[in-house]
SEMIKE-901955 format. One record per atom (N, C-alpha, C, CB): x, y, z. Coordinates in pm, whole numbers, padded with zeros to 5 digits, always signed. Glycine has a CB too. Layout:
XYZ;...
This chain:
+00096-00094-00019;-00017+00004+00013;+00031+00165-00015;-00061-00018+00179;+00070+00165-00110;+00172+00343-00074;+00109+00441+00029;+00178+00466-00233;+00146+00515+00112;+00110+00607+00251;+00165+00709+00185;+00176+00573+00417;+00049+00819+00168;+00089+00932+00140;+00196+01005+00280;-00051+01008+00102;+00215+01136+00233;+00280+01225+00318;+00173+01284+00370;+00378+01316+00261;+00212+01251+00500;+00127+01321+00652;+00202+01330+00736;+00012+01248+00729;+00080+01432+00857;+00213+01504+00935;+00250+01435+01038;+00194+01644+00993;+00351+01425+01175;+00361+01391+01224;+00225+01338+01315;+00443+01445+01233;+00104+01410+01321;+00052+01439+01444;-00090+01314+01377;+00020+01646+01488;-00072+01340+01238;-00142+01226+01177;-00102+01073+01175;-00152+01260+01053;+00073+01050+01203;+00116+00910+01188;+00074+00873+01332;+00284+00884+01146;+00062+01016+01462;+00081+01001+01604;-00099+00890+01578;+00096+01198+01726;-00171+00928+01523;-00280+00857+01541;-00291+00712+01502;-00367+00922+01484;-00191+00698+01375;-00211+00582+01320;-00145+00513+01365;-00205+00568+01212;-00004+00535+01480;+00040+00426+01550;-00077+00382+01678;+00191+00470+01607;-00112+00487+01739;-00184+00424+01831;-00284+00357+01769;-00231+00504+01925;-00405+00388+01645;-00479+00272+01643;-00442+00157+01664;-00526+00260+01557;-00348+00166+01548;-00253-00009+01518;-00215-00077+01692;-00030+00030+01404;-00172+00005+01757;-00123-00061+01896;-00351-00132+01949;-00008+00139+02055;-00395-00048+01915;-00566-00097+02025;-00622-00178+01888;-00723+00092+02098;-00581-00231+01735;-00628-00315+01641;-00634-00444+01707;-00549-00315+01519;-00541-00498+01782;-00578-00628+01823;-00707-00652+01912;-00467-00677+01891;-00739-00543+01966;-00879-00529+02136;-00978-00519+02008;-00884-00324+02302;-00980-00459+01897;-01036-00378+01833;-01122-00458+01706;-00932-00279+01799;-00984-00624+01683;-01059-00701+01603;-01102-00866+01729;-00944-00730+01437;-01066-00847+01832;-01084-00948+01927;-01276-00885+01947;-00944-00937+02089;-01276-00762+01955;-01422-00731+01987;-01525-00789+01897;-01443-00587+01985;-01446-00735+01755;-01558-00820+01618;-01580-00914+01621;-01533-00836+01488;-01458-01055+01637;-01498-01188+01543;-01561-01294+01612;-01374-01258+01477;-01584-01219+01746;-01732-01308+01825;-01852-01301+01728;-01800-01222+01990;-01872-01252+01645;-01947-01182+01583;-02079-01348+01540;-01841-01080+01445;-02202-01370+01480;-02259-01441+01518;-02256-01437+01293;-02385-01410+01661;-02288-01378+01196;-02317-01343+01094;-02194-01248+01037;-02444-01292+01109;-02201-01307+00900;-02123-01124+00839;-02233-01063+00841;-02044-01092+00658;-02417-01034+00833;-02476-00908+00851;-02423-00821+00980;-02624-00935+00860;-02426-00889+01109;-02331-00850+01194;-02241-00783+01217;-02300-00895+01213;-02152-00803+01123;-01982-00791+01165;-01990-00666+01123;-01848-00893+01087;-02059-00682+00957;-02060-00505+00894;-02159-00417+00982;-02129-00488+00709;-02236-00426+01027;-02341-00363+01118;-02219-00269+01218;-02454-00503+01218;-02177-00394+01362;-02113-00340+01447;-01974-00278+01383;-02101-00437+01551;-01901-00342+01271;-01747-00301+01222;-01786-00142+01168;-01671-00423+01071;-01905-00094+01129;-01895+00006+01041;-01958+00120+01147;-01976-00025+00890;-02029+00078+01220;-02040+00196+01415;-01931+00167+01450;-02163+00152+01580;-01816+00104+01498;-01669+00072+01584;-01638+00213+01451;-01556-00153+01578;-01597+00223+01320;-01548+00250+01300;-01531+00421+01309;-01551+00178+01239;-01713+00454+01291;-01715+00559+01312;-01704+00628+01427;-01784+00578+01269;-01707+00596+01533;-01647+00580+01715;-01565+00606+01671;-01635+00455+01825;-01421+00548+01666;-01284+00477+01611;-01209+00625+01555;-01317+00336+01460;-01307+00702+01432;-01234+00720+01351;-01322+00877+01382;-01222+00615+01211;-01437+00907+01433;-01499+01041+01421;-01574+01109+01355;-01447+01099+01417;-01641+01008+01235;-01698+01056+01197;-01874+00992+01226;-01629+01071+01089;-01943+01116+01140;-02086+01082+01169;-02215+00947+01154;-02125+01170+01105;-02134+00933+01006;-02191+00830+00948;-02116+00722+00866;-02276+00883+00878;-02210+00650+00907;-02156+00525+00792;-02162+00395+00769;-02051+00513+00784;-02133+00284+00692;-02168+00192+00615;-02047+00124+00578;-02242+00238+00513;-02131+00004+00561;-02012-00140+00508;-02112-00178+00291;-02062-00383+00705;-02022-00160+00196;-02106-00158+00097;-02039-00279+00040;-02118-00025+00013;-02133-00308-00050;-02109-00466-00101;-02093-00445-00213;-02212-00578-00086;-01981-00467-00299;-01929-00476-00422;-01958-00621-00471;-01783-00438-00420;-02086-00615-00604;-02109-00772-00645;-02156-00755-00813;-02253-00859-00531;-02043-00789-00858;-02078-00757-00995;-02042-00604-01074;-02227-00777-00993;-02132-00549-01086;-02133-00375-01136;-02262-00300-01055;-02167-00354-01338;-02229-00361-00934;-02328-00252-00818;-02313-00240-00709;-02455-00269-00795;-02322-00153-00622;-02306-00116-00513;-02420-00163-00429;-02284+00010-00516;-02455-00263-00350;-02556-00219-00269;-02559-00285-00099;-02687-00257-00355;-02613-00232-00024;-02578-00281+00091;-02744-00388+00143;-02525-00128+00198;-02749-00486+00111;-02794-00605+00125;-02727-00631+00246;-02774-00696+00014;-02611-00689+00254;-02561-00838+00367;-02611-00700+00461;-02334-00936+00384;-02577-00609+00501;-02572-00540+00618;-02724-00548+00712;-02531-00390+00574;-02710-00595+00818;-02826-00564+00911;-02847-00419+00924;-02804-00621+01050;-02988-00392+00983;-02997-00285+01043;-02929-00209+01096;-03046-00292+01095;-02912-00045+01120;-02754-00023+01181;-02864+00062+01264;-02584+00059+01080;-02799+00089+01362;-02887+00148+01520;-02854+00300+01482;-02801+00088+01719;-02793+00340+01462;-02731+00548+01386;-02845+00534+01305;-02528+00594+01253;-02953+00622+01328;-03068+00650+01215;-02989+00711+01132;-03204+00740+01249;-02915+00743+01090;-02851+00837+01007;-02747+00728+00927;-02775+00969+01101;-02692+00664+00975;-02616+00590+00842;-02744+00525+00826;-02460+00477+00859;-02815+00450+00903;-02940+00278+00836;-03015+00405+00711;-03144+00172+01033;-03017+00588+00770;-03093+00591+00600;-02990+00572+00550;-03173+00725+00524;-02923+00576+00480;-02763+00605+00412;-02824+00386+00419;-02555+00723+00564;-02831+00312+00465;-02844+00182+00387;-02952+00099+00346;-02786+00107+00440;-03031+00265+00409;-03207+00174+00343;-03151+00263+00155;-03471+00288+00469;-03173+00437+00198;-03113+00456+00002;-03049+00365-00058;-03004+00568-00038;-02983+00287+00004;-02908+00202-00138;-02940+00099-00126;-02757+00187-00163;-03024+00020-00013;-03066-00093-00086;-03147-00120-00188;-03101-00152-00026;-03249+00038-00162;-03391+00048-00225;-03351+00102-00426;-03502+00205-00104;-03152+00155-00396;-03186+00192-00523;-03024+00186-00573;-03278+00346-00535;-02948+00044-00574;-02857+00037-00556;-02735+00103-00713;-02870-00099-00501;-02673+00182-00679;-02605+00271-00808;-02493+00148-00882;-02494+00444-00734;-02444+00210-01018;-02423+00068-01049;-02212+00141-01052;-02540-00015-01250;-02169+00067-01031;-01990+00062-01038;-01961+00137-01175;-01912-00123-01047;-01974+00270-01166;-01878+00345-01284;-01800+00360-01320;-01861+00413-01306;-01791+00281-01388;-01601+00269-01453;-01509+00454-01424;-01610+00228-01719;-01418+00379-01399;-01357+00525-01374;-01397+00627-01245;-01396+00605-01498;-01435+00540-01141;-01528+00618-01048;-01441+00609-00927;-01689+00556-01025;-01381+00694-00832;-01345+00639-00683;-01320+00514-00664;-01442+00657-00589;-01465+00494-00676;-01549+00362-00597;-01490+00240-00686;-01755+00370-00608;-01449+00234-00832;-01415+00131-00916;-01210+00156-00937;-01532+00156-01082;-01200+00257-00911;-01063+00218-00873;-01008+00174-00726;-00991+00324-00908;-01129+00174-00660;-01037+00098-00520;-01074-00019-00535;-01067+00141-00353;-01178-00041-00589;-01211-00249-00665;-01118-00267-00721;-01341-00305-00793;-01099-00174-00824;-00961-00229-00875;-00784-00204-00826;-00970-00181-01008;-00769-00179-00798;-00672-00141-00688;-00724-00146-00519;-00629+00012-00727;-00698-00265-00438;-00752-00254-00339;-00620-00231-00228;-00848-00373-00326;-00527-00221-00294;-00355-00136-00235;-00268-00045-00261;-00259-00194-00236;-00380+00043-00378;-00350+00147-00456;-00415+00248-00287;-00446+00151-00649;-00376+00401-00335;-00369+00529-00231;-00494+00521-00203;-00323+00682-00279;-00512+00528-00098;-00637+00598-00024;-00717+00682-00084;-00604+00669+00079;-00696+00783-00173;-00800+00885-00223;-00749+00872-00389;-00785+01066-00139;-00786+00757-00405;-00723+00768-00604;-00732+00845-00670;-00769+00698-00710;-00677+00860-00752;-00745+00968-00853;-00833+00888-01010;-00590+01084-00913;-00939+00945-00991;-01041+00884-01102;-01095+01014-01165;-01175+00782-01034;-01119+00902-01324;-01155+01032-01402;-01293+01097-01375;-01150+01002-01551;-01397+01004-01285;-01506+01064-01269;-01534+01053-01074;-01622+00981-01382;-01658+01110-01054;-01636+01101-00887;-01708+01061-00814;-01620+01198-00823;-01735+01031-00654;-01745+00916-00643;-01938+00881-00635;-01643+00882-00513;-01930+00752-00725;-02071+00759-00709;-02130+00741-00570;-02127+00665-00791;-02118+00697-00442;-02171+00717-00351;-02200+00858-00294;-02116+00651-00289;-02142+00917-00337;-02114+01040-00240;-02270+01100-00344;-01904+01148-00249;-02293+01053-00439;-02320+01161-00537;-02491+01098-00510;-02224+01154-00725;-02475+00940-00483;-02660+00913-00482;-02667+00854-00354;-02743+00791-00613;-02572+00915-00248;-02601+00949-00099;-02601+01054-00030;-02540+00900-00035;-02567+01117-00147;-02555+01355-00124;-02428+01330-00001;-02791+01494+00001;-02298+01229+00005;-02201+01253+00127;-02123+01377+00045;-02088+01097+00181;-02058+01450+00195;-01984+01545+00166;-01843+01564+00113;-01992+01590+00248;-01754+01455+00188;-01634+01406+00115;-01661+01254+00220;-01456+01521+00132;-01622+01169+00119;-01617+01020+00221;-01508+00991+00248;-01667+00887+00169;-01510+00883+00348;-01344+00825+00344;-01403+00687+00348;-01214+00869+00493;-01289+00612+00272;-01299+00493+00211;-01196+00375+00295;-01261+00521+00052;-01237+00293+00325;-01202+00181+00329;-01193+00068+00268;-01229+00166+00380;-01114-00021+00222;-01131-00107+00127;-01120-00273+00175;-01030-00065+00024;-01260-00347+00211;-01267-00536+00239;-01174-00563+00111;-01467-00639+00222;-01059-00643+00147;-01004-00735+00004;-01008-00859+00051;-00843-00710-00061;-01070-00947+00118;-01009-01066+00181;-00959-01172+00030;-01146-01148+00300;-00876-01243+00081;-00803-01280-00062;-00751-01220-00162;-00861-01334-00126;-00736-01085-00134;-00665-01006-00271;-00822-00971-00344;-00532-01136-00397;-00930-00980-00331;-01032-00918-00415;-01126-00894-00355;-01073-00977-00515;-01141-00746-00396;-01250-00640-00290;-01353-00719-00306;-01295-00461-00336;-01438-00718-00148;-01591-00771-00137;-01686-00651-00123;-01614-00872-00002;-01637-00542-00016;-01705-00469-00039;-01646-00317+00059;-01838-00540-00019;-01675-00215+00089;-01631-00082+00075;-01698-00010+00198;-01671-00019-00069;-01587+00006+00312;-01663+00080+00422;-01611+00257+00413;-01618-00003+00591;-01759+00279+00429;-01779+00412+00396;-01832+00510+00489;-01853+00414+00297;-01694+00583+00554;-01747+00682+00652;-01830+00827+00576;-01606+00732+00745;-01879+00920+00666;-01897+01036+00613;-01911+01147+00773;-02042+01020+00499;-01892+01258+00709;-01850+01392+00827;-01891+01521+00720;-01633+01400+00890;-02070+01512+00756;-02113+01624+00724;-02047+01772+00762;-02225+01612+00764;-01994+01845+00693;-01929+01985+00687;-01825+02022+00843;-02078+02108+00670;-01747+01931+00760;-01605+01876+00874;-01519+01817+00759;-01647+01723+01023;-01373+01916+00768;-01293+01843+00670;-01235+01711+00704;-01190+01921+00632;-01214+01597+00635;-01175+01500+00634;-01007+01547+00599;-01265+01412+00547;-00909+01465+00667;-00785+01486+00596;-00725+01383+00577;-00703+01564+00646;-00630+01350+00515;-00557+01302+00449;-00495+01158+00583;-00455+01435+00383;-00510+01184+00724;-00533+01109+00827;-00614+01064+00831;-00528+01139+00913;-00746+01107+00850;-00838+01055+00870;-00872+00917+00739;-00928+01175+00888;-00839+00946+00578;-00844+00849+00512;-00736+00746+00599;-00817+00888+00364;-00640+00735+00631;-00528+00654+00648;-00566+00581+00717;-00419+00695+00687;-00660+00666+00870;-00727+00502+01004;-00795+00435+00895;-00885+00541+01177;-00931+00545+00843;-01088+00440+00740;-00999+00352+00694;-01200+00522+00571;-00857+00379+00646;-00851+00239+00528;-00781+00115+00590;-00750+00277+00375;-00687+00186+00676;-00699+00064+00856;-00782-00025+00893;-00729+00128+00991;-00883+00038+00895;-01001-00056+01006;-01044-00143+00853;-01184+00071+01115;-01080-00073+00733;-01149-00115+00644;-01043-00283+00622;-01164+00016+00510;-00873-00265+00630;-00813-00375+00653;-00871-00489+00764;-00691-00328+00683;-00857-00423+00850;-00914-00543+00998;-01053-00592+00920;-00968-00440+01205;-01148-00494+00917;-01282-00599+00885;-01210-00708+00799;-01429-00521+00784;-01206-00704+00677;-01184-00780+00587;-01087-00907+00639;-01134-00698+00482;-00989-00920+00736;-00953-00968+00798;-01088-01103+00926;-00873-00846+00832;-01155-01007+00949;-01265-01029+01083;-01312-01150+01016;-01404-00897+01124;-01391-01044+00829;-01467-01146+00766;-01424-01297+00726;-01501-01088+00661;-01332-01271+00663;-01283-01438+00636;-01268-01515+00792;-01100-01444+00544;-01251-01452+00876;-01274-01555+01033;-01495-01611+01032;-01219-01382+01247;-01529-01494+01056;-01651-01518+01057;-01690-01589+00953;-01715-01418+01069;-01620-01605+00805;-01728-01691+00680;-01629-01811+00751;-01721-01648+00444;-01531-01859+00720;-01441-01972+00757;-01518-02050+00901;-01270-01902+00791;-01585-02004+00977;-01606-02050+01153;-01763-02083+01074;-01588-01889+01335;-01822-02035+00976;-01898-02077+00980;-02013-02149+00842;-01915-01998+01053;-01834-02135+00815;-01857-02283+00709;-01818-02423+00754;-01766-02273+00573;-01738-02419+00879;-01686-02520+00924;-01774-02507+01048;-01533-02523+00931;-01885-02480+01090;-01961-02561+01130;-02136-02609+01013;-01977-02487+01277;-02112-02517+00956;-02208-02656+00830;-02140-02740+00793;-02267-02619+00677;-01989-02794+00766;-01941-02931+00744;-01946-02981+00891;-01785-02942+00670;-01943-02952+00994;-02010-02973+01106;-02116-03129+01082;-02097-02821+01135;-02214-02972+01066;-02342-03069+01060;-02392-03108+00893;-02482-02981+01146;-02326-03108+00846;-02299-03206+00717;-02267-03298+00728;-02226-03185+00633;-02172-03333+00809;-02060-03486+00836;-02179-03562+00964;-01829-03429+00938;-02282-03484+01037;-02315-03553+01123;-02467-03603+01059;-02302-03477+01257;-02498-03537+00948;-02654-03544+00913;-02607-03706+00745;-02742-03297+00834;-02466-03647+00742;-02402-03796+00646;-02444-03951+00740;-02174-03786+00636;-02362-03923+00822;-02405-04071+00939;-02563-04112+00881;-02423-04010+01162;-02633-03986+00913;-02817-04050+00987;-02844-04118+00782;-03012-03820+01077;-02759-04029+00653;-02793-04061+00541;-02773-04174+00498;-02757-03997+00474;-02631-04233+00532;-02589-04365+00511;-02656-04462+00596;-02452-04375+00528;-02691-04417+00705;-02769-04523+00760;-02945-04540+00720;-02748-04500+00914;-03018-04427+00658;-03127-04485+00597;-03087-04555+00420;-03246-04352+00599;-02964-04499+00419;-02952-04603+00269;-02957-04708+00278;-02845-04608+00190;-02850-04781+00403;-02836-04938+00414;-03006-04999+00421;-02734-04982+00577;-03042-04940+00545;-03200-04978+00585;-03285-04979+00445;-03275-04852+00702;-03238-04908+00346;-03348-04871+00213;-03289-04976+00138;-03344-04699+00123;-03153-05033+00157;-03058-05113+00072;-03153-05264+00082;-02873-05119+00146;-03152-05292+00246;-03191-05435+00293;-03325-05431+00322;-03115-05489+00416;-03420-05346+00312;-03590-05313+00383;-03642-05321+00368;-03658-05254+00413;-03628-05212+00234;-03704-05169+00084;-03780-05282+00001;-03586-05115-00025;-03883-05246-00031;-03963-05356-00092;-03945-05361-00227;-04102-05345-00068;-03958-05449-00290;-03903-05467-00405;-04060-05458-00528;-03806-05626-00390;-04022-05333-00622;-04131-05376-00660;-04030-05343-00847;-04302-05278-00585;-04149-05311-00909;-04117-05286-01041;-04069-05115-01060;-04255-05331-01130;-04009-05102-01135;-03926-04920-01210;-04034-04876-01248;-03798-04907-01367;-04025-04754-01202;-04158-04646-01262;-04065-04570-01366;-04245-04511-01123;-04115-04514-01468;-04065-04474-01623;-03938-04504-01628;-04077-04320-01670;-03885-04691-01595;-03761-04657-01649;-03655-04677-01503;-03770-04489-01724;-03668-04684-01418;-03599-04642-01309;-03659-04631-01164;-03555-04527-01344;-03553-04722-01110;-03603-04772-00958;-03645-04629-00841;-03448-04873-00883;-03738-04595-00818;-03720-04507-00701;-03678-04529-00554;-03825-04458-00690;-03621-04487-00438;-03616-04484-00353;-03731-04510-00239;-03566-04409-00367;-03751-04660-00167;-03824-04659-00101;-03757-04637+00049;-03894-04760-00135;-03853-04607+00132;-03789-04584+00289;-03904-04677+00355;-03784-04391+00362;-03985-04756+00309;-04052-04792+00381;-04053-04889+00517;-04101-04812+00311;-03960-04934+00467;-03878-05011+00630;-03784-04924+00726;-03759-05146+00588;-03784-04793+00690;-03716-04721+00776;-03749-04642+00912;-03675-04652+00705;-03944-04634+00922;-03978-04549+01014;-04100-04676+00972;-03979-04359+01004;-04066-04770+01159;-04183-04865+01159;-04375-04835+01205;-04121-04966+01260;-04317-04646+01248;-04416-04600+01356;-04540-04567+01287;-04365-04473+01440;-04505-04556+01134;-04634-04565+01030;-04624-04330+01049;-04856-04706+01137;-04544-04310+01036;-04510-04132+01016;-04574-04113+00896;-04333-04071+00999;-04596-03972+00852;-04688-03952+00714;-04544-03953+00699;-04816-03816+00660;-04553-03968+00521;-04426-03950+00376;-04352-03863+00413;-04471-03898+00216;-04407-03706+00404;-04372-03585+00407;-04206-03603+00556;-04548-03478+00449;-04326-03646+00712;-04273-03621+00780;-04119-03665+00808;-04348-03635+00839;-04103-03824+00716;-04007-03833+00700;-03936-03841+00628;-03993-03869+00731;-03960-03778+00450;-03876-03724+00414;-03816-03593+00441;-03896-03738+00334;-03928-03472+00518;-03856-03442+00606;-03706-03415+00641;-03889-03502+00652;-03733-03563+00798;-03641-03579+00841;-03501-03601+00773;-03677-03647+00900;-03499-03607+00664;-03404-03682+00602;-03297-03600+00532;-03469-03768+00514;-03315-03422+00519;-03280-03310+00492;-03226-03248+00629;-03389-03244+00425;-03119-03243+00617;-03015-03141+00736;-03086-02948+00748;-02791-03132+00639;-03029-02898+00863;-03115-02736+00829;-03088-02708+00685;-03048-02582+00927;-02956-02687+00640;-02864-02638+00570;-02922-02691+00479;-02733-02654+00592;-02959-02840+00394;-03029-02867+00308;-03146-02800+00239;-03050-02949+00342;-03248-02758+00424;-03382-02780+00388;-03439-02612+00377;-03465-02887+00513;-03268-02494+00405;-03281-02395+00365;-03263-02367+00175;-03193-02336+00459;-03118-02429+00126;-03146-02469+00010;-03200-02520-00065;-03117-02489-00012;-03379-02597-00007;-03399-02683-00101;-03567-02525-00080;-03397-02913-00064;-03577-02493+00005;-03633-02378+00011;-03605-02311-00057;-03632-02327+00090;-03513-02272-00088;-03467-02083-00197;-03499-02190-00320;-03221-01970-00199;-03471-02323-00354;-03481-02385-00429;-03588-02401-00498;-03447-02456-00396;-03672-02443-00433;-03885-02400-00472;-03860-02254-00517;-04043-02393-00282;-03773-02181-00491;-03841-01988-00548;-03769-01982-00651;-03806-01817-00441;-03704-02074-00721;-03605-02076-00821;-03516-02035-00879;-03622-02082-00871;-03409-02035-00741;-03320-01962-00693;-03189-02037-00805;-03313-01976-00510;-03089-01991-00866;-02988-02035-00915;-02898-02081-00781;-02933-01930-01012;-02809-02222-00807;-02672-02271-00721;-02649-02128-00728;-02537-02394-00788;-02561-02057-00798;-02502-01908-00768;-02620-01774-00695;-02444-01849-00939;-02682-01790-00669;-02817-01721-00600;-02843-01795-00475;-02958-01729-00697;-02813-01908-00506;-02822-01968-00338;-02656-01923-00264;-02846-02191-00338;-02554-01950-00319;-02457-01949-00262;-02444-01799-00221;-02360-02011-00336;-02476-01713-00310;-02407-01542-00223;-02539-01512-00119;-02385-01351-00374;-02633-01547-00127;-02748-01525+00012;-02703-01630+00132;-02938-01573-00038;-02665-01741+00095;-02607-01816+00237;-02425-01858+00276;-02691-01973+00232;-02384-01747+00209;-02234-01716+00206;-02182-01844+00170;-02168-01659+00345;-02186-01952+00064;-02170-02055+00092;-02085-02030-00082;-02309-02158+00149;-01977-02176-00107;-01927-02183-00216;-02046-02186-00336;-01838-02296-00208;-02014-02224-00441;-02106-02275-00522;-02124-02379-00523;-02100-02257-00619;-02010-02473-00534;-01943-02609-00522;-02059-02669-00404;-01754-02598-00464;-02041-02584-00258;-02081-02656-00144;-02255-02659-00162;-02018-02577+00004;-02355-02557-00304;-02421-02548-00285;-02507-02666-00391;-02419-02429-00268;-02402-02728-00517;-02401-02819-00618;-02432-02943-00541;-02269-02821-00699;-02314-02962-00387;-02341-03052-00372;-02492-03090-00291;-02235-03082-00336;-02463-03001-00192;-02608-03016-00104;-02760-03022-00219;-02622-02847+00018;-02730-02979-00336;-02864-02971-00406;-02901-03168-00454;-02838-02839-00575;-02744-03213-00525;-02740-03340-00559;-02795-03434-00462;-02616-03371-00587;-02751-03384-00340;-02807-03492-00230;-02955-03428-00177;-02683-03511-00081;-03005-03333-00214;-03178-03306-00188;-03209-03399-00318;-03254-03104-00202;-03197-03355-00434;-03228-03435-00530;-03242-03618-00494;-03117-03395-00631;-03162-03631-00425;-03105-03813-00411;-03189-03806-00283;-02890-03872-00384;-03184-03750-00176;-03293-03797-00038;-03407-03762-00086;-03279-03720+00120;-03434-03725-00203;-03597-03670-00207;-03675-03784-00331;-03606-03460-00275;-03595-03860-00355;-03616-03936-00481;-03613-03857-00608;-03745-04003-00475;-03612-03766-00642;-03614-03708-00730;-03531-03788-00849;-03578-03588-00688;-03547-03696-00976;-03530-03727-01087;-03379-03638-01111;-03662-03698-01173;-03461-03460-01053;-03364-03328-01114;-03406-03261-01034;-03371-03259-01263;-03338-03132-01021;-03388-03050-00897;-03493-03010-00931;-03314-02940-00847;-03576-02942-01078;-03757-02903-01036;-03844-03014-00958;-03858-02881-01190;-03786-03155-01042;-03902-03216-00893;-03867-03210-00790;-03944-03355-00872;-03737-03223-00752;-03693-03180-00611;-03707-03072-00560;-03586-03190-00590;-03803-02992-00623;-03805-02884-00576;-03977-02862-00565;-03713-02788-00663;-04026-02931-00651;-04188-02990-00619;-04232-03062-00483;-04222-03105-00727;-04109-03146-00507;-04165-03250-00373;-04137-03228-00205;-04095-03398-00398;-03999-03129-00222;-03987-03007-00153;-04117-02924-00033;-03961-02924-00278;-04205-02837-00180;-04316-02805-00184;-04424-02898-00057;-04343-02820-00335;-04383-03009-00130;-04531-03072-00063;-04517-03155+00081;-04602-03192-00180;-04431-03131+00123;-04356-03122+00251;-04436-03067+00364;-04236-03037+00234;-04448-02953+00364;-04490-02877+00476;-04667-02911+00463;-04434-02696+00462;
């Protein structure tokens, strides 16, 4: 990162924040999910840097949005979130935001051909930005504003530093969620394996339907529970979430973005849902899932 020329007082603020960074990091890393992290991170940045309002803006394809952020406690900041959610602006090529996305390790105030898209859309006077770029790819921008007060180069430096810290915490939160999901999947894989074994040994012999054998779980539940309950019991919590989105017509990519999973994980889950519900494809699986309620 190229550090601009700053005064001794600015460097003092910067080093002071560096010393507090571990405590701030520990304060945030225990959050439950990404939405809570972005909400608390923006509030903490405003407090630490002396800004009146701020939020974390997501960067997705060519749009800037606040969909991933929970409701902000500060009314002025939440007004920015609601305005951005209702009308997400395009990431204009050559704008300040586009340059920050293109060069996450570049200057805190990049030279741009066009003015700030967010300043125009949200009526910000002189925003300061921090880049959230885990693994080198920009996924969000920390945007802080201080109406009627000057924003110095030192302010931009500390905001940028906090943005980088949020990127590190974001990686921790996402990885923790994925590990928890993997643990749940392993538990349900055991149940699924037992169900398949029961099907193999206890399932009744039938003629194939449309040239193929459908799974038969008649021997699995001897208490005569309704078929819908038996089928729903085979789906893990995550599989049920994915099946619900599948029934809404969402693509694997859309499901991955909403649940913060990798596309490969969603693809594997969809394959298991299709198999567990005895469907021949994802459309039939969605129909069968809707019939479970």
